[in-house]
C-alpha positions as CSV (number, residue, x, y, z in Angstrom):
1,M,0.0,0.0,0.0
2,R,1.1,3.5,-0.7
3,R,2.4,5.2,2.5
4,D,3.5,8.6,3.3
5,T,6.9,9.3,4.9
6,E,5.4,9.5,8.4
7,H,4.4,5.8,8.2
8,F,8.1,4.8,7.9
9,M,9.1,7.1,10.8
10,G,12.6,8.0,9.6
11,E,13.5,4.5,8.5
12,E,16.0,4.2,5.7
13,L,14.2,3.1,2.5
14,E,15.6,1.6,-0.6
15,L,14.9,2.6,-4.2
16,V,13.4,-0.2,-6.3
17,Q,11.9,1.4,-9.3
18,L,11.9,4.6,-11.3
19,A,8.8,5.2,-13.4
20,R,9.4,7.7,-16.2
21,R,5.8,8.0,-17.3
22,L,2.5,8.4,-15.5
23,K,1.1,5.2,-17.0
24,E,4.1,3.2,-15.8
25,A,3.8,4.7,-12.3
26,K,0.2,3.8,-12.0
27,A,0.9,0.2,-13.2
28,V,3.7,-0.1,-10.6
29,E,1.4,1.3,-7.9
30,E,-1.2,-1.3,-8.8
31,C,1.3,-4.1,-8.8
32,L,2.7,-3.2,-5.3
33,T,-0.7,-2.6,-3.8
34,E,-2.1,-5.9,-5.1
35,A,0.9,-7.6,-3.6
36,G,0.3,-5.9,-0.2
37,I,3.7,-4.2,-0.2
38,D,4.1,-1.0,1.8
39,Y,5.9,1.5,-0.4
40,H,6.6,5.2,-0.6
41,V,6.5,7.1,-3.9
42,A,8.0,10.5,-4.5
43,A,8.3,12.7,-7.6
44,E,12.0,13.3,-7.9
45,E,14.5,14.5,-10.5
46,Y,16.6,12.2,-12.6
47,I,18.9,12.7,-15.6
48,G,17.7,11.2,-18.8
49,T,19.1,11.5,-22.3
50,L,17.6,12.3,-25.6
51,L,19.8,11.9,-28.6
52,F,22.8,11.6,-26.2
53,I,22.0,15.0,-24.7
54,P,21.5,14.8,-20.9
55,R,18.2,16.3,-19.6
56,R,16.7,16.8,-16.2
57,R,13.4,14.9,-15.9
58,I,10.9,14.2,-13.1
59,G,9.9,10.6,-12.4
60,A,8.1,8.6,-9.8
61,H,10.7,6.9,-7.5
62,F,9.4,3.9,-5.6
63,Y,10.9,3.0,-2.2
64,V,10.5,0.1,0.1
65,R,12.1,-1.2,3.3
66,P,15.5,-2.7,2.7
67,E,14.5,-6.2,4.0
68,I,11.9,-6.6,1.2
69,A,13.7,-4.7,-1.5
70,E,15.1,-7.7,-3.4
71,S,11.8,-9.6,-3.3
72,T,10.0,-6.5,-4.5
73,R,12.4,-6.2,-7.4
74,D,11.8,-9.8,-8.3
75,L,8.1,-9.2,-8.3
76,L,8.4,-6.1,-10.5
77,R,10.8,-8.0,-12.9
78,E,8.2,-10.8,-13.2
79,K,5.6,-8.2,-14.1
80,G,7.8,-6.8,-16.8
81,F,9.1,-3.7,-15.1
82,F,12.7,-2.5,-15.1
83,V,14.1,-2.1,-11.6
84,V,16.8,-0.1,-9.9
85,E,19.7,-2.2,-8.7
86,V,21.4,-0.9,-5.6
87,E,24.9,-2.0,-4.6
88,H,25.4,-2.5,-0.9
89,D,28.7,-1.9,0.9
90,D,29.2,-5.1,2.9
């Protein structure tokens, strides 16, 4: 379910998906909600390219708790979404 930042009470969240279009963001929200996953979504800037020219864009960034991040990525991959991979310093 979509949650606001207060729900996570200052917890560190992990980025799992960046939706570049509204249609994609709505589909990701539906997928996560149907799966019963608590997530936070925020409109944030990212750098995209068009004809090799970097441009600033706004996209929907989806965050979940770190302990469910990998299983959330697996679910999103199964549904055909691209996911954001995060390298951890171990």
